[in-house]
Structure formats: C-alpha cells, structure tokens
C-alpha positions in Angstrom: -32.3 71.9 33.1 -29.1 70.3 34.5 -28.5 69.9 38.2 -25.6 72.4 38.2 -27.9 75.0 36.7 -29.8 75.2 40.0 -26.7 76.5 41.8 -26.3 80.3 41.7 -22.8 81.9 41.7 -20.6 81.1 44.7 -23.1 78.6 46.0 -20.6 75.7 46.3 -18.3 76.0 49.3 -16.0 74.1 51.5 -15.8 75.2 55.2 -13.6 73.8 57.9 -16.3 73.4 60.5 -19.5 74.8 62.1 -19.8 75.4 65.8 -23.3 73.8 65.8 -26.2 72.8 63.5 -27.6 76.3 63.5 -24.3 77.7 62.1 -24.2 74.8 59.6 -27.6 75.9 58.3 -26.4 79.6 58.1 -23.3 78.5 56.2 -25.5 76.3 53.9 -28.0 79.0 53.1 -25.6 82.0 53.0 -25.2 82.0 49.2 -29.0 81.5 48.6 -29.6 84.4 50.9 -26.9 86.6 49.3 -28.3 85.8 45.8 -31.9 86.6 46.9 -33.1 83.0 46.4 -34.4 83.0 50.0 -35.2 85.6 52.7 -33.8 85.7 56.2 -37.2 84.4 57.4 -36.7 81.3 55.3 -33.4 80.5 57.1 -35.1 81.1 60.5 -38.0 78.8 59.5 -35.5 76.0 58.8 -34.1 76.4 62.3 -37.5 76.7 63.9 -38.7 73.6 62.1 -35.6 71.7 63.2 -36.3 72.6 66.8 -39.9 71.5 66.5 -39.6 68.4 64.2 -36.0 67.4 64.4 -33.6 67.3 61.4 -36.2 65.8 59.0 -34.0 66.8 56.1 -31.1 64.3 56.8 -31.1 62.3 53.5 -28.4 59.8 54.2 -25.4 59.3 56.5 -23.4 62.6 56.5 -25.9 64.3 54.1 -28.6 66.9 54.8 -30.8 69.0 52.7 -32.0 71.9 54.9 -35.2 73.5 53.5 -38.5 75.0 54.5 -41.9 75.5 52.9 -42.0 78.0 50.0 -44.3 80.4 51.8 -41.6 81.0 54.5 -39.5 83.0 52.1 -38.4 80.9 49.1 -38.0 83.6 46.4 -36.5 81.5 43.6 -35.8 77.9 43.1 -32.1 77.0 43.7 -29.6 75.0 45.6 -26.3 75.4 47.5 -23.7 72.9 48.5 -21.6 73.2 51.6 -19.0 70.6 52.5 -17.8 70.8 56.1 -14.4 69.2 56.8 -15.5 68.4 60.3 -19.0 67.0 60.7 -21.6 68.6 62.9 -24.3 66.9 65.0 -27.9 67.8 64.3 -29.1 66.6 67.8 -28.2 63.7 70.0 -30.0 61.0 68.1 -29.1 62.0 64.5 -26.1 61.2 62.4 -23.3 63.8 62.0 -23.5 65.8 58.8 -20.7 66.9 56.5 -22.5 67.7 53.3 -25.3 70.2 53.3 -27.4 70.8 50.2 -29.5 74.0 50.8 -32.7 74.0 48.9 -35.0 76.9 48.0 -38.2 75.8 46.2 -40.3 78.7 45.1 -43.3 76.5 44.5 -44.2 72.8 44.9 -43.1 71.8 41.4 -40.1 73.7 40.2 -37.5 71.7 42.2 -38.7 68.2 41.3 -36.2 67.8 38.4 -33.3 69.0 40.6 -34.3 66.6 43.4 -34.5 63.7 41.0 -31.0 64.5 39.5 -29.6 64.9 43.0 -31.1 61.6 44.1 -29.5 59.8 41.2 -26.2 61.5 41.9 -26.2 60.6 45.6 -27.4 57.0 45.2 -24.1 56.1 43.6 -21.6 55.4 46.4 -18.6 56.6 44.4 -20.3 60.0 43.8 -21.2 60.5 47.4 -17.7 59.4 48.5 -16.2 61.9 46.0 -18.3 64.7 47.3 -17.4 64.0 50.9 -13.7 63.8 50.2 -13.4 66.7 47.7 -10.7 69.3 48.5 -11.9 72.2 46.3 -15.1 73.9 45.2 -14.1 73.1 41.6 -14.0 69.4 42.4 -17.5 69.6 44.0 -18.8 71.5 40.9 -17.3 69.0 38.5 -19.1 66.1 40.4 -22.4 68.0 40.3 -21.9 68.8 36.6 -21.9 65.1 35.8 -25.4 64.7 37.1 
C-alpha cells in the first residue's frame, strides 16, 4: 500500500491558521472524523493526552502527528494532512507547528507501513520544505504520492 492510499477523500487541506493547538487538532482530525476513521472521543483523547503528557507527537521542527491509542476510538487506519499557513504553538516549551499529520491506527500493526513511508518522506529536507511551502492541496498530494 502506498502512503497516499492511507489518506481518505478530502483529507489533505491548507488552512490559514488555528486559534490554538486545540483547534489545530480539530482541523487536523476533521476529515478522519467526517470519514468515520475516528470517533469524537478519539479527538478528545488526543487533547486530554496533550494536556497530561505534553505534545509527544511533535516529530520534527514544524511537524506534528496527533494521535491517540486505538482503543480511544480509532475505527479505521488512515491519515490526514493539514498545512497551517501560520504556525501554532503547542505549549510554551515546544516548537511551533505548521504541518499536522493526523493518524488513526485501528490496531498496533496496520499503520507501520504508513509510518515508515512517512518517515522516509520527511527525512528528506527538500520534501519537508516542499510540504511546508505548498500553496495548494494538489501540491501536497503530489508530494505524498511520490513516497
């Protein structure tokens, strides 16, 4: 399965900004919620866990992968990608985030291939730079399709 195959319809979006990290999570998870990949409880579990544990899902400068444990309401394995034109802070001590990759893992194994492909994509500086500077959802999808 290719990385792009983990993204349901309308799950790649560009937004101007988020008022705070909670809204950034809502924006990031909206398509997964709408496409029934996650429940509303799953989105709340991400927020609750962030309050308790901090933003453990920040992967790299400007990049976060909000997710929760499968038992909190992950219904299907899938991903979303939201690019914020203005970065948002996930707490005083964490780096600002512009690129959010929402993850729903229905079990402990089904998302491993997607995470590996995503890691390979993000470890190339030119790919990360292209994602962060994209102007359209089509550009974002084309970059993901290359992975």
